[in-house]
Wavefront OBJ file of the C-alpha trace (Angstrom):
o trace
v -14.715 -32.129 6.612
v -13.221 -30.777 3.213
v -11.971 -27.284 2.910
v -12.772 -25.425 -0.052
v -9.733 -22.804 -0.763
v -9.841 -19.940 -3.120
v -6.446 -18.150 -4.142
v -6.181 -14.803 -5.992
v -3.531 -14.221 -7.892
v -3.459 -10.530 -9.509
v -1.391 -7.273 -10.303
v -1.714 -4.524 -7.670
v -2.245 -0.999 -7.969
v 1.062 0.638 -6.308
v 0.484 2.217 -2.958
v -2.972 2.931 -3.757
v -5.020 1.114 -1.077
v -8.569 2.383 -2.261
v -8.120 1.287 -6.158
v -6.849 -2.217 -4.530
v -9.973 -2.778 -2.700
v -12.008 -1.789 -5.191
v -10.345 -4.181 -7.598
v -10.663 -7.148 -5.354
v -14.198 -6.501 -4.643
v -14.503 -6.416 -8.401
v -12.734 -9.652 -9.043
v -14.405 -11.335 -6.136
v -17.815 -10.664 -6.999
v -17.390 -11.857 -10.614
v -15.808 -14.813 -10.040
v -15.526 -16.055 -6.348
v -17.363 -19.356 -5.978
v -18.734 -20.834 -3.036
v -15.605 -21.210 -0.573
v -14.587 -21.588 3.067
v -11.190 -19.510 2.652
v -10.229 -16.652 0.243
v -6.561 -15.609 0.337
v -5.068 -12.500 -0.892
v -1.416 -11.881 -1.364
v 0.865 -10.220 1.214
v 0.399 -6.140 1.131
v -2.740 -6.535 -1.030
v -3.537 -2.772 -0.801
v -0.259 -1.317 -1.565
v 2.265 -4.063 -2.950
v 5.146 -4.613 -1.016
v 6.144 -0.889 0.047
v 8.369 0.566 2.753
v 6.436 4.049 2.907
v 4.628 3.095 5.975
v 4.736 6.630 7.350
v 2.090 7.722 4.870
v 0.581 4.609 3.755
v -0.037 2.611 6.855
v -3.363 2.157 8.343
v -4.608 2.132 11.902
v -5.151 -1.317 13.390
v -9.065 -1.127 13.007
v -8.745 1.016 9.548
v -10.776 0.820 6.615
v -9.069 -2.397 4.961
v -10.166 -4.152 8.184
v -13.680 -2.703 7.613
v -13.451 -3.873 3.926
v -12.368 -7.509 4.807
v -15.406 -7.594 7.171
v -17.791 -6.698 4.913
v -16.387 -8.926 1.966
v -15.744 -11.841 4.109
v -19.552 -11.335 5.265
v -20.655 -10.964 1.635
v -18.781 -14.350 0.338
v -19.346 -16.167 3.541
v -16.072 -17.109 4.038
v -12.830 -16.421 5.988
v -10.804 -13.453 4.087
v -7.175 -13.384 4.845
v -4.121 -11.427 3.435
v -1.580 -8.764 5.013
v -1.730 -4.923 5.148
v 0.617 -2.123 6.303
v -0.545 -1.098 10.193
v 0.456 1.555 12.477
v 0.167 0.575 16.185
v 1.349 2.029 19.150
v 3.951 3.889 17.334
v 5.316 1.034 15.408
v 4.382 -0.305 12.077
v 3.570 -4.068 11.226
v 3.440 -6.114 8.290
v 0.146 -7.874 9.917
v -1.857 -10.535 8.358
v -5.651 -10.326 9.077
v -7.858 -13.656 9.399
v -11.329 -12.746 9.402
v -14.414 -14.435 9.680
v -18.244 -13.924 8.140
v -19.424 -12.863 11.336
v -16.661 -10.054 11.636
v -14.508 -11.281 14.325
v -10.988 -11.604 13.422
v -7.334 -12.622 14.616
v -4.265 -11.269 13.519
v -0.355 -12.158 13.017
v 2.440 -9.911 12.394
v 5.097 -11.233 9.967
v 8.053 -12.435 11.959
v 10.802 -12.691 9.387
v 11.436 -9.230 7.845
v 13.209 -9.024 4.594
v 16.368 -7.228 5.213
v 17.351 -7.062 1.619
v 14.541 -4.511 1.070
v 15.367 -2.860 4.855
v 11.783 -4.231 5.662
v 13.571 -4.275 9.354
v 14.379 -0.729 9.493
v 10.253 0.150 8.744
v 8.552 -2.761 10.468
v 8.422 -4.262 13.804
v 8.735 -7.940 13.705
v 6.099 -10.046 15.215
v 6.720 -12.358 18.328
v 3.656 -15.037 18.358
v 2.762 -17.564 15.591
v -1.097 -17.850 15.011
v -3.095 -21.043 14.372
v -6.591 -20.862 13.832
v -9.624 -23.431 13.427
v -11.731 -23.305 10.340
v -14.019 -26.156 9.968
v -12.262 -28.468 11.817
v -8.910 -27.645 10.198
v -6.210 -25.857 12.048
v -4.572 -23.530 9.767
v -1.005 -21.651 10.037
v -1.004 -18.488 8.308
v 2.442 -16.810 7.678
v 3.885 -14.278 5.375
v 6.368 -14.063 2.407
v 10.075 -14.418 3.926
v 8.923 -16.573 6.660
v 8.881 -19.394 4.262
v 12.481 -19.352 4.530
v 12.691 -20.482 7.990
v 11.821 -23.772 8.817
v 11.730 -23.616 12.467
v 9.218 -21.411 12.617
v 7.042 -23.194 10.062
v 7.608 -26.322 12.090
v 4.383 -28.341 12.545
v 5.167 -29.522 16.199
v 2.762 -32.251 17.398
v 0.957 -32.092 14.005
v -0.465 -28.797 15.346
v -2.000 -27.531 12.071
v -3.179 -29.417 8.775
v -2.679 -26.252 6.645
v 0.334 -24.091 6.254
v -0.610 -20.877 4.346
v 1.768 -18.033 2.791
v 0.797 -14.844 1.431
v 3.463 -13.132 -0.436
v 4.956 -10.622 -2.754
v 7.936 -12.734 -3.804
v 9.712 -11.680 -6.798
v 10.314 -13.361 -9.979
v 13.963 -13.065 -9.754
v 13.976 -15.833 -6.708
v 11.076 -17.826 -7.772
v 12.968 -20.965 -7.890
v 13.386 -20.837 -4.032
v 9.466 -19.704 -3.553
v 8.524 -23.126 -5.552
v 11.020 -25.512 -3.986
v 10.451 -24.025 -0.230
v 6.803 -24.478 -0.412
v 7.132 -27.930 -1.593
v 9.804 -28.906 0.960
v 7.327 -27.377 3.551
v 4.417 -29.457 2.499
v 7.062 -32.636 2.628
v 8.728 -32.155 5.892
v 5.554 -30.907 7.889
v 3.340 -33.796 6.285
v 0.592 -30.875 5.649
v -1.218 -29.252 3.149
v 0.486 -26.038 1.865
v -0.957 -22.614 0.250
v 1.372 -20.292 -1.320
v -0.771 -17.261 -2.962
v 1.872 -14.451 -4.782
v 1.130 -11.748 -6.943
v 1.908 -10.902 -10.701
v 2.780 -8.012 -12.590
v 5.276 -5.445 -11.771
v 5.504 -3.173 -8.710
v 6.521 0.726 -8.081
v 10.270 -0.580 -7.769
v 10.155 -2.192 -11.080
v 10.368 -5.445 -9.645
v 8.564 -8.162 -11.745
v 6.213 -10.830 -9.953
v 5.676 -14.229 -11.755
v 3.186 -15.447 -9.227
v 3.610 -19.282 -9.138
v 0.851 -19.442 -6.355
v 0.512 -22.863 -5.656
v -1.778 -25.543 -3.499
v 0.398 -28.771 -2.460
v -0.314 -32.011 -1.177
v 1.255 -33.640 2.063
v 3.151 -35.553 -0.352
v 4.648 -32.871 -2.203
v 2.684 -32.890 -5.373
v 1.093 -30.198 -6.872
v -2.666 -29.971 -6.622
v -2.621 -26.254 -8.405
v 0.348 -24.082 -9.813
v -0.281 -21.029 -11.554
v 2.104 -18.719 -12.938
v 2.508 -15.383 -14.612
v -1.426 -14.705 -15.186
v -4.108 -13.198 -13.094
v -6.817 -15.446 -12.124
v -8.979 -16.698 -9.195
v -8.711 -20.567 -8.378
v -10.529 -22.728 -5.794
v -9.595 -26.179 -4.663
v -11.301 -28.741 -2.164
v -8.696 -30.081 -0.080
v -9.346 -33.336 1.448
v -8.903 -33.973 4.858
v -9.278 -37.847 5.158
v -6.593 -37.997 2.794
v -4.378 -36.102 5.349
v -5.414 -38.167 8.018
v -4.628 -41.265 6.266
v -1.165 -40.281 5.056
v -0.410 -39.263 8.632
v -1.380 -42.470 9.847
v 0.315 -44.289 7.216
v 3.630 -42.459 7.031
v 4.125 -41.028 10.741
v 7.220 -39.304 10.564
v 6.198 -36.709 12.771
v 6.582 -39.130 15.766
v 10.274 -39.041 15.027
v 10.737 -35.437 14.781
v 13.343 -33.720 16.919
v 12.109 -32.015 20.074
v 12.676 -28.383 20.667
v 11.029 -24.905 21.569
v 11.548 -21.561 20.656
v 13.301 -18.969 22.795
l 1 2 3 4 5 6 7 8 9 10 11 12 13 14 15 16 17 18 19 20 21 22 23 24 25 26 27 28 29 30 31 32 33 34 35 36 37 38 39 40 41 42 43 44 45 46 47 48 49 50 51 52 53 54 55 56 57 58 59 60 61 62 63 64 65 66 67 68 69 70 71 72 73 74 75 76 77 78 79 80 81 82 83 84 85 86 87 88 89 90 91 92 93 94 95 96 97 98 99 100 101 102 103 104 105 106 107 108 109 110 111 112 113 114 115 116 117 118 119 120 121 122 123 124 125 126 127 128 129 130 131 132 133 134 135 136 137 138 139 140 141 142 143 144 145 146 147 148 149 150 151 152 153 154 155 156 157 158 159 160 161 162 163 164 165 166 167 168 169 170 171 172 173 174 175 176 177 178 179 180 181 182 183 184 185 186 187 188 189 190 191 192 193 194 195 196 197 198 199 200 201 202 203 204 205 206 207 208 209 210 211 212 213 214 215 216 217 218 219 220 221 222 223 224 225 226 227 228 229 230 231 232 233 234 235 236 237 238 239 240 241 242 243 244 245 246 247 248 249 250 251 252 253 254 255 256 257
């Protein structure tokens, strides 16, 4: 079955969750078509901030409730990451929220030490793979992109690899290159959703959100401008390519410790 994916590339209101939720509600109401999956950026309620002590929500907080409402309204899965406080620790947590209100979570594994993210947030320990319309989807967060072992498609266990990000323009070449590499090496569709604009630390973002075919070519790439884009991914194209070019059968075996 084919999968319709909607990506939202936009500036964010700096450290203002209420304003960001309202902004996304307005954008989705105006532009989101019938779709299966809506993808928002990393820390979409605040921007990439280390002010977790004053901004982090409880795990079942207002943003999760908002995501449940929006998923139900659009009859689509809604995903993106937010800062969360739970059991005395802070997490950069991705929520995967279904139209019926059920959800799963993934805590960002690789924390961006150059911004001292690892001094504020706790690292996740488990990867998440979820089913959507017969597609296995692996959602990850930003800096995870740089670590191919964590992203590795062991036994073709997923069909779509997804990254939500706040990836600054100064490293946009790495973002674009690694998204393409992850698609090629894992023989999978890749979706990368990044923000645009400038954050409260004066870092500019080019966006460069993309949807990439398992062969490595871009099905969609959008830079600098905000917008909502929807594309249909063809499952049979993936199946046919894996059968014709089964590189995964020669992959080296390993396990994460």
